[in-house]
PyMOL Python script that loads the backbone (N, CA, C, O; Angstrom):
from pymol import cmd

cmd.read_pdbstr("""\
ATOM      1  N   UNK A   1       5.824  58.869 -35.347  1.00  0.00           N
ATOM      2  CA  UNK A   1       5.209  58.031 -34.333  1.00  0.00           C
ATOM      3  C   UNK A   1       6.218  57.064 -33.716  1.00  0.00           C
ATOM      4  O   UNK A   1       6.094  56.673 -32.556  1.00  0.00           O
ATOM      5  N   UNK A   2       7.194  56.696 -34.495  1.00  0.00           N
ATOM      6  CA  UNK A   2       8.201  55.779 -33.974  1.00  0.00           C
ATOM      7  C   UNK A   2       9.072  56.419 -32.902  1.00  0.00           C
ATOM      8  O   UNK A   2       9.513  55.744 -31.972  1.00  0.00           O
ATOM      9  N   UNK A   3       9.316  57.702 -33.027  1.00  0.00           N
ATOM     10  CA  UNK A   3      10.130  58.396 -32.027  1.00  0.00           C
ATOM     11  C   UNK A   3       9.461  58.336 -30.659  1.00  0.00           C
ATOM     12  O   UNK A   3      10.144  58.160 -29.650  1.00  0.00           O
ATOM     13  N   UNK A   4       8.142  58.477 -30.607  1.00  0.00           N
ATOM     14  CA  UNK A   4       7.422  58.390 -29.331  1.00  0.00           C
ATOM     15  C   UNK A   4       7.624  57.029 -28.677  1.00  0.00           C
ATOM     16  O   UNK A   4       7.832  56.936 -27.468  1.00  0.00           O
ATOM     17  N   UNK A   5       7.562  55.987 -29.475  1.00  0.00           N
ATOM     18  CA  UNK A   5       7.752  54.636 -28.944  1.00  0.00           C
ATOM     19  C   UNK A   5       9.187  54.447 -28.463  1.00  0.00           C
ATOM     20  O   UNK A   5       9.417  53.869 -27.401  1.00  0.00           O
ATOM     21  N   UNK A   6      10.154  54.933 -29.242  1.00  0.00           N
ATOM     22  CA  UNK A   6      11.559  54.804 -28.848  1.00  0.00           C
ATOM     23  C   UNK A   6      11.866  55.583 -27.572  1.00  0.00           C
ATOM     24  O   UNK A   6      12.629  55.113 -26.728  1.00  0.00           O
ATOM     25  N   UNK A   7      11.278  56.769 -27.423  1.00  0.00           N
ATOM     26  CA  UNK A   7      11.476  57.535 -26.192  1.00  0.00           C
ATOM     27  C   UNK A   7      10.863  56.826 -24.987  1.00  0.00           C
ATOM     28  O   UNK A   7      11.419  56.877 -23.891  1.00  0.00           O
ATOM     29  N   UNK A   8       9.733  56.171 -25.180  1.00  0.00           N
ATOM     30  CA  UNK A   8       9.118  55.452 -24.073  1.00  0.00           C
ATOM     31  C   UNK A   8       9.971  54.247 -23.670  1.00  0.00           C
ATOM     32  O   UNK A   8      10.119  53.964 -22.481  1.00  0.00           O
ATOM     33  N   UNK A   9      10.526  53.544 -24.644  1.00  0.00           N
ATOM     34  CA  UNK A   9      11.428  52.431 -24.337  1.00  0.00           C
ATOM     35  C   UNK A   9      12.668  52.946 -23.620  1.00  0.00           C
ATOM     36  O   UNK A   9      13.122  52.346 -22.646  1.00  0.00           O
ATOM     37  N   UNK A  10      13.219  54.062 -24.106  1.00  0.00           N
ATOM     38  CA  UNK A  10      14.408  54.651 -23.490  1.00  0.00           C
ATOM     39  C   UNK A  10      14.120  55.078 -22.046  1.00  0.00           C
ATOM     40  O   UNK A  10      14.978  54.952 -21.172  1.00  0.00           O
ATOM     41  N   UNK A  11      12.917  55.578 -21.807  1.00  0.00           N
ATOM     42  CA  UNK A  11      12.522  55.979 -20.455  1.00  0.00           C
ATOM     43  C   UNK A  11      12.607  54.796 -19.495  1.00  0.00           C
ATOM     44  O   UNK A  11      13.132  54.932 -18.390  1.00  0.00           O
ATOM     45  N   UNK A  12      12.091  53.633 -19.911  1.00  0.00           N
ATOM     46  CA  UNK A  12      12.094  52.478 -19.023  1.00  0.00           C
ATOM     47  C   UNK A  12      13.473  51.829 -18.915  1.00  0.00           C
ATOM     48  O   UNK A  12      13.736  51.115 -17.948  1.00  0.00           O
ATOM     49  N   UNK A  13      14.345  52.059 -19.873  1.00  0.00           N
ATOM     50  CA  UNK A  13      15.704  51.536 -19.787  1.00  0.00           C
ATOM     51  C   UNK A  13      16.625  52.440 -18.985  1.00  0.00           C
ATOM     52  O   UNK A  13      17.731  52.036 -18.625  1.00  0.00           O
ATOM     53  N   UNK A  14      16.180  53.657 -18.702  1.00  0.00           N
ATOM     54  CA  UNK A  14      16.954  54.600 -17.896  1.00  0.00           C
ATOM     55  C   UNK A  14      16.474  54.499 -16.450  1.00  0.00           C
ATOM     56  O   UNK A  14      15.268  54.462 -16.205  1.00  0.00           O
ATOM     57  N   UNK A  15      17.401  54.455 -15.485  1.00  0.00           N
ATOM     58  CA  UNK A  15      16.975  54.292 -14.079  1.00  0.00           C
ATOM     59  C   UNK A  15      16.322  55.547 -13.508  1.00  0.00           C
ATOM     60  O   UNK A  15      16.894  56.219 -12.649  1.00  0.00           O
ATOM     61  N   UNK A  16      15.125  55.857 -13.989  1.00  0.00           N
ATOM     62  CA  UNK A  16      14.382  57.018 -13.509  1.00  0.00           C
ATOM     63  C   UNK A  16      13.397  56.606 -12.429  1.00  0.00           C
ATOM     64  O   UNK A  16      13.341  57.224 -11.366  1.00  0.00           O
ATOM     65  N   UNK A  17      12.624  55.569 -12.696  1.00  0.00           N
ATOM     66  CA  UNK A  17      11.605  55.142 -11.736  1.00  0.00           C
ATOM     67  C   UNK A  17      12.090  54.009 -10.844  1.00  0.00           C
ATOM     68  O   UNK A  17      11.340  53.515 -10.002  1.00  0.00           O
ATOM     69  N   UNK A  18      13.335  53.596 -11.024  1.00  0.00           N
ATOM     70  CA  UNK A  18      13.944  52.597 -10.154  1.00  0.00           C
ATOM     71  C   UNK A  18      15.363  53.059  -9.834  1.00  0.00           C
ATOM     72  O   UNK A  18      15.943  53.834 -10.595  1.00  0.00           O
ATOM     73  N   UNK A  19      15.928  52.599  -8.726  1.00  0.00           N
ATOM     74  CA  UNK A  19      17.278  53.059  -8.363  1.00  0.00           C
ATOM     75  C   UNK A  19      18.326  52.487  -9.323  1.00  0.00           C
ATOM     76  O   UNK A  19      18.153  51.403  -9.881  1.00  0.00           O
ATOM     77  N   UNK A  20      19.394  53.224  -9.498  1.00  0.00           N
ATOM     78  CA  UNK A  20      20.461  52.778 -10.393  1.00  0.00           C
ATOM     79  C   UNK A  20      21.129  51.512  -9.887  1.00  0.00           C
ATOM     80  O   UNK A  20      21.706  50.759 -10.671  1.00  0.00           O
ATOM     81  N   UNK A  21      21.056  51.272  -8.593  1.00  0.00           N
ATOM     82  CA  UNK A  21      21.637  50.050  -8.039  1.00  0.00           C
ATOM     83  C   UNK A  21      20.893  48.794  -8.488  1.00  0.00           C
ATOM     84  O   UNK A  21      21.413  47.687  -8.347  1.00  0.00           O
ATOM     85  N   UNK A  22      19.691  48.950  -9.025  1.00  0.00           N
ATOM     86  CA  UNK A  22      18.927  47.807  -9.519  1.00  0.00           C
ATOM     87  C   UNK A  22      19.573  47.196 -10.754  1.00  0.00           C
ATOM     88  O   UNK A  22      19.278  46.053 -11.103  1.00  0.00           O
ATOM     89  N   UNK A  23      20.447  47.937 -11.417  1.00  0.00           N
ATOM     90  CA  UNK A  23      21.139  47.395 -12.584  1.00  0.00           C
ATOM     91  C   UNK A  23      22.071  46.255 -12.194  1.00  0.00           C
ATOM     92  O   UNK A  23      22.363  45.386 -13.015  1.00  0.00           O
ATOM     93  N   UNK A  24      22.538  46.252 -10.959  1.00  0.00           N
ATOM     94  CA  UNK A  24      23.441  45.193 -10.503  1.00  0.00           C
ATOM     95  C   UNK A  24      22.731  43.855 -10.370  1.00  0.00           C
ATOM     96  O   UNK A  24      23.388  42.814 -10.355  1.00  0.00           O
ATOM     97  N   UNK A  25      21.420  43.856 -10.274  1.00  0.00           N
ATOM     98  CA  UNK A  25      20.661  42.620 -10.117  1.00  0.00           C
ATOM     99  C   UNK A  25      20.416  41.900 -11.438  1.00  0.00           C
ATOM    100  O   UNK A  25      19.900  40.783 -11.441  1.00  0.00           O
ATOM    101  N   UNK A  26      20.772  42.513 -12.547  1.00  0.00           N
ATOM    102  CA  UNK A  26      20.569  41.881 -13.855  1.00  0.00           C
ATOM    103  C   UNK A  26      21.579  40.761 -14.013  1.00  0.00           C
ATOM    104  O   UNK A  26      22.777  40.968 -13.821  1.00  0.00           O
ATOM    105  N   UNK A  27      21.101  39.574 -14.360  1.00  0.00           N
ATOM    106  CA  UNK A  27      21.963  38.398 -14.436  1.00  0.00           C
ATOM    107  C   UNK A  27      22.872  38.408 -15.669  1.00  0.00           C
ATOM    108  O   UNK A  27      24.039  38.026 -15.578  1.00  0.00           O
ATOM    109  N   UNK A  28      22.349  38.843 -16.816  1.00  0.00           N
ATOM    110  CA  UNK A  28      23.131  38.837 -18.046  1.00  0.00           C
ATOM    111  C   UNK A  28      24.134  39.982 -18.015  1.00  0.00           C
ATOM    112  O   UNK A  28      23.766  41.147 -17.862  1.00  0.00           O
ATOM    113  N   UNK A  29      25.400  39.631 -18.162  1.00  0.00           N
ATOM    114  CA  UNK A  29      26.458  40.637 -18.104  1.00  0.00           C
ATOM    115  C   UNK A  29      26.359  41.611 -19.269  1.00  0.00           C
ATOM    116  O   UNK A  29      26.587  42.808 -19.092  1.00  0.00           O
ATOM    117  N   UNK A  30      26.017  41.109 -20.474  1.00  0.00           N
ATOM    118  CA  UNK A  30      25.938  41.976 -21.641  1.00  0.00           C
ATOM    119  C   UNK A  30      24.809  42.990 -21.484  1.00  0.00           C
ATOM    120  O   UNK A  30      24.956  44.140 -21.896  1.00  0.00           O
ATOM    121  N   UNK A  31      23.692  42.586 -20.899  1.00  0.00           N
ATOM    122  CA  UNK A  31      22.562  43.510 -20.719  1.00  0.00           C
ATOM    123  C   UNK A  31      22.898  44.570 -19.675  1.00  0.00           C
ATOM    124  O   UNK A  31      22.553  45.741 -19.832  1.00  0.00           O
ATOM    125  N   UNK A  32      23.574  44.146 -18.611  1.00  0.00           N
ATOM    126  CA  UNK A  32      23.960  45.096 -17.564  1.00  0.00           C
ATOM    127  C   UNK A  32      24.939  46.135 -18.107  1.00  0.00           C
ATOM    128  O   UNK A  32      24.812  47.323 -17.811  1.00  0.00           O
ATOM    129  N   UNK A  33      25.918  45.688 -18.904  1.00  0.00           N
ATOM    130  CA  UNK A  33      26.886  46.616 -19.485  1.00  0.00           C
ATOM    131  C   UNK A  33      26.222  47.547 -20.500  1.00  0.00           C
ATOM    132  O   UNK A  33      26.575  48.722 -20.594  1.00  0.00           O
ATOM    133  N   UNK A  34      25.265  47.019 -21.254  1.00  0.00           N
ATOM    134  CA  UNK A  34      24.556  47.844 -22.239  1.00  0.00           C
ATOM    135  C   UNK A  34      23.744  48.941 -21.551  1.00  0.00           C
ATOM    136  O   UNK A  34      23.710  50.077 -22.024  1.00  0.00           O
ATOM    137  N   UNK A  35      23.093  48.608 -20.439  1.00  0.00           N
ATOM    138  CA  UNK A  35      22.315  49.607 -19.708  1.00  0.00           C
ATOM    139  C   UNK A  35      23.213  50.627 -19.024  1.00  0.00           C
ATOM    140  O   UNK A  35      22.795  51.765 -18.811  1.00  0.00           O
ATOM    141  N   UNK A  36      24.427  50.248 -18.677  1.00  0.00           N
ATOM    142  CA  UNK A  36      25.364  51.201 -18.078  1.00  0.00           C
ATOM    143  C   UNK A  36      25.883  52.205 -19.107  1.00  0.00           C
ATOM    144  O   UNK A  36      26.369  53.271 -18.729  1.00  0.00           O
ATOM    145  N   UNK A  37      25.789  51.889 -20.389  1.00  0.00           N
ATOM    146  CA  UNK A  37      26.240  52.801 -21.442  1.00  0.00           C
ATOM    147  C   UNK A  37      25.196  53.856 -21.806  1.00  0.00           C
ATOM    148  O   UNK A  37      25.444  54.701 -22.665  1.00  0.00           O
ATOM    149  N   UNK A  38      24.048  53.813 -21.166  1.00  0.00           N
ATOM    150  CA  UNK A  38      22.994  54.787 -21.412  1.00  0.00           C
ATOM    151  C   UNK A  38      23.522  56.189 -21.086  1.00  0.00           C
ATOM    152  O   UNK A  38      23.964  56.423 -19.962  1.00  0.00           O
ATOM    153  N   UNK A  39      23.487  57.123 -22.036  1.00  0.00           N
ATOM    154  CA  UNK A  39      24.063  58.445 -21.776  1.00  0.00           C
ATOM    155  C   UNK A  39      23.312  59.269 -20.731  1.00  0.00           C
ATOM    156  O   UNK A  39      23.872  60.234 -20.211  1.00  0.00           O
ATOM    157  N   UNK A  40      22.084  58.926 -20.411  1.00  0.00           N
ATOM    158  CA  UNK A  40      21.342  59.658 -19.378  1.00  0.00           C
ATOM    159  C   UNK A  40      21.581  59.111 -17.978  1.00  0.00           C
ATOM    160  O   UNK A  40      21.243  59.771 -16.996  1.00  0.00           O
ATOM    161  N   UNK A  41      22.153  57.928 -17.868  1.00  0.00           N
ATOM    162  CA  UNK A  41      22.348  57.287 -16.572  1.00  0.00           C
ATOM    163  C   UNK A  41      23.135  58.143 -15.583  1.00  0.00           C
ATOM    164  O   UNK A  41      22.708  58.266 -14.435  1.00  0.00           O
ATOM    165  N   UNK A  42      24.280  58.748 -15.977  1.00  0.00           N
ATOM    166  CA  UNK A  42      25.004  59.541 -14.967  1.00  0.00           C
ATOM    167  C   UNK A  42      24.206  60.734 -14.439  1.00  0.00           C
ATOM    168  O   UNK A  42      24.305  61.064 -13.257  1.00  0.00           O
ATOM    169  N   UNK A  43      23.429  61.375 -15.288  1.00  0.00           N
ATOM    170  CA  UNK A  43      22.628  62.524 -14.847  1.00  0.00           C
ATOM    171  C   UNK A  43      21.557  62.088 -13.844  1.00  0.00           C
ATOM    172  O   UNK A  43      21.333  62.750 -12.830  1.00  0.00           O
ATOM    173  N   UNK A  44      20.910  60.976 -14.141  1.00  0.00           N
ATOM    174  CA  UNK A  44      19.862  60.466 -13.255  1.00  0.00           C
ATOM    175  C   UNK A  44      20.472  60.020 -11.928  1.00  0.00           C
ATOM    176  O   UNK A  44      19.900  60.270 -10.867  1.00  0.00           O
ATOM    177  N   UNK A  45      21.630  59.362 -11.985  1.00  0.00           N
ATOM    178  CA  UNK A  45      22.278  58.921 -10.745  1.00  0.00           C
ATOM    179  C   UNK A  45      22.699  60.114  -9.882  1.00  0.00           C
ATOM    180  O   UNK A  45      22.606  60.056  -8.656  1.00  0.00           O
ATOM    181  N   UNK A  46      23.159  61.185 -10.515  1.00  0.00           N
ATOM    182  CA  UNK A  46      23.514  62.388  -9.751  1.00  0.00           C
ATOM    183  C   UNK A  46      22.290  62.930  -9.021  1.00  0.00           C
ATOM    184  O   UNK A  46      22.361  63.256  -7.836  1.00  0.00           O
ATOM    185  N   UNK A  47      21.182  63.024  -9.723  1.00  0.00           N
ATOM    186  CA  UNK A  47      19.961  63.539  -9.096  1.00  0.00           C
ATOM    187  C   UNK A  47      19.464  62.603  -7.996  1.00  0.00           C
ATOM    188  O   UNK A  47      19.001  63.070  -6.956  1.00  0.00           O
ATOM    189  N   UNK A  48      19.554  61.291  -8.211  1.00  0.00           N
ATOM    190  CA  UNK A  48      19.104  60.347  -7.188  1.00  0.00           C
ATOM    191  C   UNK A  48      19.972  60.429  -5.928  1.00  0.00           C
ATOM    192  O   UNK A  48      19.461  60.376  -4.809  1.00  0.00           O
ATOM    193  N   UNK A  49      21.282  60.558  -6.123  1.00  0.00           N
ATOM    194  CA  UNK A  49      22.150  60.664  -4.943  1.00  0.00           C
ATOM    195  C   UNK A  49      21.907  61.970  -4.195  1.00  0.00           C
ATOM    196  O   UNK A  49      21.900  61.981  -2.964  1.00  0.00           O
ATOM    197  N   UNK A  50      21.708  63.060  -4.912  1.00  0.00           N
ATOM    198  CA  UNK A  50      21.467  64.338  -4.252  1.00  0.00           C
ATOM    199  C   UNK A  50      20.123  64.380  -3.538  1.00  0.00           C
ATOM    200  O   UNK A  50      20.033  64.856  -2.406  1.00  0.00           O
ATOM    201  N   UNK A  51      19.080  63.885  -4.193  1.00  0.00           N
ATOM    202  CA  UNK A  51      17.733  64.009  -3.646  1.00  0.00           C
ATOM    203  C   UNK A  51      17.339  62.891  -2.694  1.00  0.00           C
ATOM    204  O   UNK A  51      16.737  63.153  -1.653  1.00  0.00           O
ATOM    205  N   UNK A  52      17.668  61.653  -3.032  1.00  0.00           N
ATOM    206  CA  UNK A  52      17.191  60.522  -2.242  1.00  0.00           C
ATOM    207  C   UNK A  52      18.173  60.078  -1.171  1.00  0.00           C
ATOM    208  O   UNK A  52      17.766  59.697  -0.074  1.00  0.00           O
ATOM    209  N   UNK A  53      19.471  60.123  -1.483  1.00  0.00           N
ATOM    210  CA  UNK A  53      20.461  59.634  -0.529  1.00  0.00           C
ATOM    211  C   UNK A  53      21.124  60.765   0.251  1.00  0.00           C
ATOM    212  O   UNK A  53      21.885  60.511   1.185  1.00  0.00           O
ATOM    213  N   UNK A  54      20.845  61.994  -0.121  1.00  0.00           N
ATOM    214  CA  UNK A  54      21.332  63.184   0.582  1.00  0.00           C
ATOM    215  C   UNK A  54      22.855  63.186   0.724  1.00  0.00           C
ATOM    216  O   UNK A  54      23.394  63.471   1.793  1.00  0.00           O
ATOM    217  N   UNK A  55      23.529  62.865  -0.372  1.00  0.00           N
ATOM    218  CA  UNK A  55      24.994  62.912  -0.376  1.00  0.00           C
ATOM    219  C   UNK A  55      25.473  63.447  -1.714  1.00  0.00           C
ATOM    220  O   UNK A  55      24.760  63.397  -2.716  1.00  0.00           O
ATOM    221  N   UNK A  56      26.698  63.960  -1.707  1.00  0.00           N
ATOM    222  CA  UNK A  56      27.282  64.528  -2.917  1.00  0.00           C
ATOM    223  C   UNK A  56      27.800  63.394  -3.794  1.00  0.00           C
ATOM    224  O   UNK A  56      28.505  62.516  -3.295  1.00  0.00           O
ATOM    225  N   UNK A  57      27.470  63.385  -5.088  1.00  0.00           N
ATOM    226  CA  UNK A  57      27.921  62.313  -5.980  1.00  0.00           C
ATOM    227  C   UNK A  57      29.446  62.309  -6.138  1.00  0.00           C
ATOM    228  O   UNK A  57      30.112  63.320  -5.919  1.00  0.00           O
ATOM    229  N   UNK A  58      29.968  61.168  -6.517  1.00  0.00           N
ATOM    230  CA  UNK A  58      31.414  61.018  -6.674  1.00  0.00           C
ATOM    231  C   UNK A  58      31.906  61.800  -7.888  1.00  0.00           C
ATOM    232  O   UNK A  58      31.138  62.139  -8.788  1.00  0.00           O
ATOM    233  N   UNK A  59      33.186  62.072  -7.884  1.00  0.00           N
ATOM    234  CA  UNK A  59      33.779  62.779  -9.024  1.00  0.00           C
ATOM    235  C   UNK A  59      33.737  61.935 -10.292  1.00  0.00           C
ATOM    236  O   UNK A  59      33.647  62.476 -11.394  1.00  0.00           O
ATOM    237  N   UNK A  60      33.800  60.621 -10.147  1.00  0.00           N
ATOM    238  CA  UNK A  60      33.702  59.742 -11.319  1.00  0.00           C
ATOM    239  C   UNK A  60      32.336  59.887 -11.987  1.00  0.00           C
ATOM    240  O   UNK A  60      32.229  59.880 -13.213  1.00  0.00           O
ATOM    241  N   UNK A  61      31.304  60.017 -11.172  1.00  0.00           N
ATOM    242  CA  UNK A  61      29.953  60.199 -11.723  1.00  0.00           C
ATOM    243  C   UNK A  61      29.825  61.552 -12.402  1.00  0.00           C
ATOM    244  O   UNK A  61      29.210  61.658 -13.463  1.00  0.00           O
ATOM    245  N   UNK A  62      30.402  62.592 -11.800  1.00  0.00           N
ATOM    246  CA  UNK A  62      30.401  63.911 -12.434  1.00  0.00           C
ATOM    247  C   UNK A  62      31.193  63.872 -13.739  1.00  0.00           C
ATOM    248  O   UNK A  62      30.801  64.501 -14.721  1.00  0.00           O
ATOM    249  N   UNK A  63      32.300  63.139 -13.754  1.00  0.00           N
ATOM    250  CA  UNK A  63      33.094  63.007 -14.970  1.00  0.00           C
ATOM    251  C   UNK A  63      32.332  62.282 -16.071  1.00  0.00           C
ATOM    252  O   UNK A  63      32.414  62.659 -17.240  1.00  0.00           O
ATOM    253  N   UNK A  64      31.590  61.244 -15.699  1.00  0.00           N
ATOM    254  CA  UNK A  64      30.785  60.517 -16.684  1.00  0.00           C
ATOM    255  C   UNK A  64      29.689  61.413 -17.252  1.00  0.00           C
ATOM    256  O   UNK A  64      29.413  61.373 -18.451  1.00  0.00           O
ATOM    257  N   UNK A  65      29.065  62.222 -16.396  1.00  0.00           N
ATOM    258  CA  UNK A  65      28.027  63.144 -16.872  1.00  0.00           C
ATOM    259  C   UNK A  65      28.624  64.210 -17.787  1.00  0.00           C
ATOM    260  O   UNK A  65      28.020  64.577 -18.795  1.00  0.00           O
ATOM    261  N   UNK A  66      29.801  64.702 -17.440  1.00  0.00           N
ATOM    262  CA  UNK A  66      30.467  65.699 -18.274  1.00  0.00           C
ATOM    263  C   UNK A  66      30.850  65.105 -19.620  1.00  0.00           C
ATOM    264  O   UNK A  66      30.687  65.749 -20.656  1.00  0.00           O
ATOM    265  N   UNK A  67      31.359  63.880 -19.608  1.00  0.00           N
ATOM    266  CA  UNK A  67      31.726  63.212 -20.860  1.00  0.00           C
ATOM    267  C   UNK A  67      30.502  62.966 -21.737  1.00  0.00           C
ATOM    268  O   UNK A  67      30.567  63.134 -22.955  1.00  0.00           O
ATOM    269  N   UNK A  68      29.389  62.571 -21.125  1.00  0.00           N
ATOM    270  CA  UNK A  68      28.158  62.347 -21.891  1.00  0.00           C
ATOM    271  C   UNK A  68      27.647  63.655 -22.490  1.00  0.00           C
ATOM    272  O   UNK A  68      27.197  63.679 -23.636  1.00  0.00           O
ATOM    273  N   UNK A  69      27.714  64.735 -21.725  1.00  0.00           N
ATOM    274  CA  UNK A  69      27.264  66.037 -22.236  1.00  0.00           C
ATOM    275  C   UNK A  69      28.168  66.509 -23.366  1.00  0.00           C
ATOM    276  O   UNK A  69      27.687  66.989 -24.392  1.00  0.00           O
ATOM    277  N   UNK A  70      29.467  66.374 -23.181  1.00  0.00           N
ATOM    278  CA  UNK A  70      30.404  66.800 -24.223  1.00  0.00           C
ATOM    279  C   UNK A  70      30.263  65.933 -25.471  1.00  0.00           C
ATOM    280  O   UNK A  70      30.326  66.438 -26.592  1.00  0.00           O
ATOM    281  N   UNK A  71      30.075  64.633 -25.277  1.00  0.00           N
ATOM    282  CA  UNK A  71      29.885  63.735 -26.419  1.00  0.00           C
ATOM    283  C   UNK A  71      28.631  64.058 -27.211  1.00  0.00           C
ATOM    284  O   UNK A  71      28.647  64.025 -28.441  1.00  0.00           O
ATOM    285  N   UNK A  72      27.548  64.368 -26.518  1.00  0.00           N
ATOM    286  CA  UNK A  72      26.320  64.719 -27.238  1.00  0.00           C
ATOM    287  C   UNK A  72      26.455  66.079 -27.921  1.00  0.00           C
ATOM    288  O   UNK A  72      25.863  66.301 -28.977  1.00  0.00           O
ATOM    289  N   UNK A  73      27.226  66.985 -27.329  1.00  0.00           N
ATOM    290  CA  UNK A  73      27.483  68.270 -27.975  1.00  0.00           C
ATOM    291  C   UNK A  73      28.256  68.076 -29.271  1.00  0.00           C
ATOM    292  O   UNK A  73      27.908  68.661 -30.297  1.00  0.00           O
ATOM    293  N   UNK A  74      29.298  67.262 -29.231  1.00  0.00           N
ATOM    294  CA  UNK A  74      30.104  67.002 -30.428  1.00  0.00           C
ATOM    295  C   UNK A  74      29.282  66.282 -31.480  1.00  0.00           C
ATOM    296  O   UNK A  74      29.337  66.635 -32.658  1.00  0.00           O
ATOM    297  N   UNK A  75      28.517  65.272 -31.071  1.00  0.00           N
ATOM    298  CA  UNK A  75      27.681  64.543 -32.024  1.00  0.00           C
ATOM    299  C   UNK A  75      26.642  65.457 -32.660  1.00  0.00           C
ATOM    300  O   UNK A  75      26.425  65.394 -33.870  1.00  0.00           O
ATOM    301  N   UNK A  76      25.998  66.304 -31.864  1.00  0.00           N
ATOM    302  CA  UNK A  76      25.017  67.249 -32.407  1.00  0.00           C
ATOM    303  C   UNK A  76      25.645  68.233 -33.365  1.00  0.00           C
ATOM    304  O   UNK A  76      25.057  68.565 -34.394  1.00  0.00           O
ATOM    305  N   UNK A  77      26.844  68.706 -33.036  1.00  0.00           N
ATOM    306  CA  UNK A  77      27.543  69.638 -33.930  1.00  0.00           C
ATOM    307  C   UNK A  77      27.887  68.969 -35.256  1.00  0.00           C
ATOM    308  O   UNK A  77      27.721  69.568 -36.319  1.00  0.00           O
ATOM    309  N   UNK A  78      28.365  67.726 -35.194  1.00  0.00           N
ATOM    310  CA  UNK A  78      28.719  67.019 -36.427  1.00  0.00           C
ATOM    311  C   UNK A  78      27.497  66.742 -37.293  1.00  0.00           C
ATOM    312  O   UNK A  78      27.557  66.876 -38.515  1.00  0.00           O
ATOM    313  N   UNK A  79      26.396  66.359 -36.671  1.00  0.00           N
ATOM    314  CA  UNK A  79      25.163  66.123 -37.427  1.00  0.00           C
ATOM    315  C   UNK A  79      24.667  67.424 -38.038  1.00  0.00           C
ATOM    316  O   UNK A  79      24.214  67.443 -39.182  1.00  0.00           O
ATOM    317  N   UNK A  80      24.752  68.510 -37.280  1.00  0.00           N
ATOM    318  CA  UNK A  80      24.324  69.810 -37.803  1.00  0.00           C
ATOM    319  C   UNK A  80      25.190  70.241 -38.976  1.00  0.00           C
ATOM    320  O   UNK A  80      24.675  70.707 -39.992  1.00  0.00           O
ATOM    321  N   UNK A  81      26.498  70.090 -38.842  1.00  0.00           N
ATOM    322  CA  UNK A  81      27.402  70.497 -39.924  1.00  0.00           C
ATOM    323  C   UNK A  81      27.168  69.670 -41.180  1.00  0.00           C
ATOM    324  O   UNK A  81      27.266  70.183 -42.295  1.00  0.00           O
ATOM    325  N   UNK A  82      26.863  68.403 -41.003  1.00  0.00           N
ATOM    326  CA  UNK A  82      26.638  67.541 -42.171  1.00  0.00           C
ATOM    327  C   UNK A  82      25.356  67.920 -42.909  1.00  0.00           C
ATOM    328  O   UNK A  82      25.311  67.848 -44.138  1.00  0.00           O
ATOM    329  N   UNK A  83      24.331  68.316 -42.191  1.00  0.00           N
ATOM    330  CA  UNK A  83      23.061  68.637 -42.834  1.00  0.00           C
ATOM    331  C   UNK A  83      22.759  70.114 -42.899  1.00  0.00           C
ATOM    332  O   UNK A  83      21.614  70.495 -43.141  1.00  0.00           O
ATOM    333  N   UNK A  84      23.757  70.960 -42.688  1.00  0.00           N
ATOM    334  CA  UNK A  84      23.522  72.397 -42.628  1.00  0.00           C
ATOM    335  C   UNK A  84      23.014  72.964 -43.951  1.00  0.00           C
ATOM    336  O   UNK A  84      22.229  73.912 -43.949  1.00  0.00           O
ATOM    337  N   UNK A  85      23.443  72.407 -45.068  1.00  0.00           N
ATOM    338  CA  UNK A  85      23.006  72.945 -46.358  1.00  0.00           C
ATOM    339  C   UNK A  85      21.526  72.680 -46.625  1.00  0.00           C
ATOM    340  O   UNK A  85      20.936  73.321 -47.495  1.00  0.00           O
ATOM    341  N   UNK A  86      20.922  71.757 -45.898  1.00  0.00           N
ATOM    342  CA  UNK A  86      19.490  71.473 -46.064  1.00  0.00           C
ATOM    343  C   UNK A  86      18.621  72.229 -45.074  1.00  0.00           C
ATOM    344  O   UNK A  86      17.395  72.147 -45.149  1.00  0.00           O
ATOM    345  N   UNK A  87      19.228  72.969 -44.141  1.00  0.00           N
ATOM    346  CA  UNK A  87      18.471  73.733 -43.150  1.00  0.00           C
ATOM    347  C   UNK A  87      17.986  75.044 -43.754  1.00  0.00           C
ATOM    348  O   UNK A  87      18.628  75.625 -44.629  1.00  0.00           O
ATOM    349  N   UNK A  88      16.849  75.485 -43.268  1.00  0.00           N
ATOM    350  CA  UNK A  88      16.323  76.791 -43.659  1.00  0.00           C
ATOM    351  C   UNK A  88      16.482  77.708 -42.451  1.00  0.00           C
ATOM    352  O   UNK A  88      15.938  77.445 -41.378  1.00  0.00           O
ATOM    353  N   UNK A  89      17.232  78.781 -42.642  1.00  0.00           N
ATOM    354  CA  UNK A  89      17.492  79.712 -41.556  1.00  0.00           C
ATOM    355  C   UNK A  89      16.600  80.930 -41.707  1.00  0.00           C
ATOM    356  O   UNK A  89      16.526  81.529 -42.780  1.00  0.00           O
ATOM    357  N   UNK A  90      15.928  81.290 -40.630  1.00  0.00           N
ATOM    358  CA  UNK A  90      15.100  82.492 -40.613  1.00  0.00           C
ATOM    359  C   UNK A  90      15.743  83.483 -39.655  1.00  0.00           C
ATOM    360  O   UNK A  90      15.781  83.251 -38.447  1.00  0.00           O
ATOM    361  N   UNK A  91      16.242  84.572 -40.185  1.00  0.00           N
ATOM    362  CA  UNK A  91      16.860  85.583 -39.337  1.00  0.00           C
ATOM    363  C   UNK A  91      16.051  86.854 -39.406  1.00  0.00           C
ATOM    364  O   UNK A  91      16.399  87.843 -38.760  1.00  0.00           O
TER     365      UNK A  91
END
""", "prot")
cmd.dss("prot")
cmd.show_as("cartoon", "prot")
cmd.util.cbc("prot")
cmd.orient("prot")
């Protein structure tokens, strides 16, 4: 049940229902920087620029999305390798 609550909080912290430029209006520098570290932010910004602003996203944004995807791939692989002996495989 806690995962559902955490996903809902994560949803509102990710610029899905508001533009990513709204993060600049946050007064606290630490909060603004923390929200910029959200791994879903580059993907959402790419979609917002393509769909709403009708322009191609910058290469820096594509690089951030690629880094986030690669980082989650590596993290998932490491977590899987650490707990692989407890997995049940059905082949």
